[in-house]
Structures are given as C-alpha cells and as structure tokens.
N, C-alpha and C positions, 0 to 999 in steps of 0.2 A: 786817362781812362784805358782799361784793358778789356778786350773781348776775346773769349776762346773762339777757335776756328769754326766751331759748329754754330756760332751765332751770327756769322756774316759770310758773304760770298761776293765775288766779282760780278758786276752786271755789265755786259758788253754794250757798246753804244747803240746797237740795234734795239735793245730792250729798255733803254734809259728814257725817262721823261726829260723834258728840257729843265735843266737845273741852273740855279744861280746861287752864289754865295751870299753871306750876310750883307755885303756891300752892293749887291745887284749885278756882280760880274758873272758872265756865263761860264759854266764849267763844261769843258769839252774833253775831259780826260776819257780816253776810250775804255778804261777799266775802273769805273766808279764802284765803290763798295756799298752794298746794301745790307743792312743789319736785319736780324729777325724781328726787330721792332718797326721795320719799314722806313728807317732813316737812311739817308745817303751821305757818303763821305768820300773826299778825295784824300787818300792816305799816302804819305811818302813810302815808297817800296821797302826801304830798310825798316821802317816802323811796322809796316804791315806784316813783315815776316815774323815779327815778335808779338803781333796782336795788339800793339800799342796805338791808341787813337788820340793821344795827347796833342800831337801836332797836326791832326787831321783838320781839313776844311769841310764844314758841313754844307751840303747842297740842299736847296729847297725847291721842290717842283713848282713851276710857274703855271698858275691857272690860265687856260686858253692857249698855252704854248706846248702842250704835251702831245707829241706826234703819236699816231697809231703805230704800234709795233708791226714790223714787217714779218709776215709768216714765212718760216723756213720750210717750204714744201720739199718733200723728198723727190729726187730724180734718179731713177735707177741707171747704173752704168752698164756698159756692154757686158762686163763680167757678170753683173747681177742677172741680166737678161739670159745669158748663157746658162747660168745656174738654175734660173727659173723662179727665183724668189729673192726677196729683199726685206730687211728689217726697217720698220718705221718707228719713230721715237716721239713720245708725247710727255708733256708736263702740265700739271694742273696746280693753280694757286688755290689753296684751300679756303683762303679768306674771301676770294671773289668767285670761286668755282669756275673760273675761266680755264678752258683747255686750249693748248696750243701745240701744234706739231713743230718739232724742232729738228735741227740737223744733228748728226751723230756727235759732232764735236761739242755742241752745246750740251747734249745729253751726258757725255763723258765728264764734262766740267762740272755739271750739277751733281752727278753721281759721287764725285770726289768730295763735294762739300754741300751735301743735301741739307736743306733746312726743314724744320718741323712743319712749316706751312706749305710745303711742296710735296706733290706726289708725282712720281715719274713711272713710266711704263713703256713697253715695246709690244709690237705685234709683228708677225711674219706675214708678208704680203705676197701672194702668188702672182707671178708674172706670166706664166705659160698657160695657154689654153688647154682644152677647150674653154671658151668663155662661159657658156651655159651648160647645164646638166645634159648629158647625152645618154640616150637609151640604146643599148645594144643587146638584142635577143632577150628582152625583158628585164635586163639588169640596168640600173641607173648608176652612172658614173658622175660624181659631183664635179661641176665646173669651177673655174676660178672665182666667179662671182659668188657662188654659194660658200666656198671655203673662206674667201675674204670677209664676207658678211659674218660668218661664224667667229672669225678672229676678232673682229671689231666688237661684237656682242660680248665676247669673253673679256676683253680689256675694259669694256664699259662697266663691268662689275666692280673694278677697282678704281677706274677713272670715269665716273659718270659724266656724260657730255661728249665723249668721243664720237658717239653715234650722230651727234649733231653737226660735227665739222667734216665728216667724211660723207660726201654726197654721191660718190660713185664707187661701186665695188669692182668695176672693170677698168679703173684707171691704169694705164700702161700695160694692160694685159694683151699679150700677142695672140691673135687668133690662129687657129689651126685648120687644116682641111676638114676636120670633123665638124667645125662650125658651119662651113659652107654646105656640107652635105645635109646637116640638120635643117638649115634655113631653106634648102631647096626641096625638102620633102613636101610632097603634095598631100594635103589633107583629103582623104577620100570623101566624095560627096555621097550622101545617102540617096538612094533611088526611092522616090515616093510617087504615088499616084492616088487619085481620088476614086473611091468606090461610090458610084451614084446610089442615092437612096432608092428603096423599092418604089416602083411605079414611075420613076423618072426615066425619060428617054436619054440615051447617050447621044 
C-alpha cells in the first residue's frame, strides 16, 4: 500500500492513544503514523521515506486505555519578556472541533505535513503592561488584557473554540508602575445632603 505524504503524518507519543497490534501487543513507537482516514501505523523508517505501507504494523486504539493528551502550554522565555510579546500556537481537529494549544515545535511539524482535517493558527500575545487600559489626560491607552483579548477573538474567526480554552488575558503579563498608579487612584466621593421638605424642622 502506498500513501502520498499529504495523507499521513507522525503523531508523537504525547498525542497518541494507547495502541495495540493485531496480536494484542502494545505499540510504544514514539513516532506512530496517523493517516487522514484516522488509522495508525508503525512503519519502518526506510519504507516511510518512500510512502510505502506494505510492511507497516497497524495499531488499534484500545477502549478505556486512551490517555488524555497533555496540553503543551506556552511559557515565555526571558528573551520573549524582554521583547514584550510572544507567539502562541494552536491546532484544531475539524472532525471533533477540539482546539489545543501546542508548542512551536509541534506547530512547525504539523505545518510541514498539514492534513485536510486540521486547522492551525497563531496569535501574538502581549507580555508587557500596563495590564489594563490607562487613561492619560482624557486619552485611553489599551492595556495588554485588551490587546490579548482582541488577538484571541480574531483567531477565533478561523479556529472557533480558541476563546473557550484561554481563560485569562493577563497570563504572564508583567505589570508596570502605571498599573500601580491606576489602582491607587481614589474615586472621588459625591457630596450630598438632604434638603428637608417645607414645614419640617431641621
């Protein structure tokens, strides 16, 4: 059996279900192949380079033994923090509509062999504050939370569901002195007094 490259990709162990071959033996190959039809194969490297699946061992997901995939959440580096922004990477399985955040390495691998049932996308995450919007002499300067929310909503147009997995728009955002000043502002109290009704004594 021959398959062109656009019809299969490697699935790292982190994303694999528990697989067994036709004899019930566990398959622990760290780079199992998944086809566009949803089938899993353990293919000899030499054959895989040619797209030949004749000698491949098919793996079958075992009900009840499928581990939950581990989410690859991003963690900005010191360089990212110095720059003030970082890219975040996402993939969506079109058949299940599930959205997952992945590492850059996984994103690059999927980009090179993207399947028709996958949608990938990125967004730019602001790391430098101010965290919230700041008002200076009547002008509003958008904070990181506002900008990050806008980036998520924009990506949600092509990958619906991204808004459901990002629960905080201030994650990893570094506060600034402007945030402290904004928080310490005292809201002026309105002075009020009661005017007695006519005929009532004070």
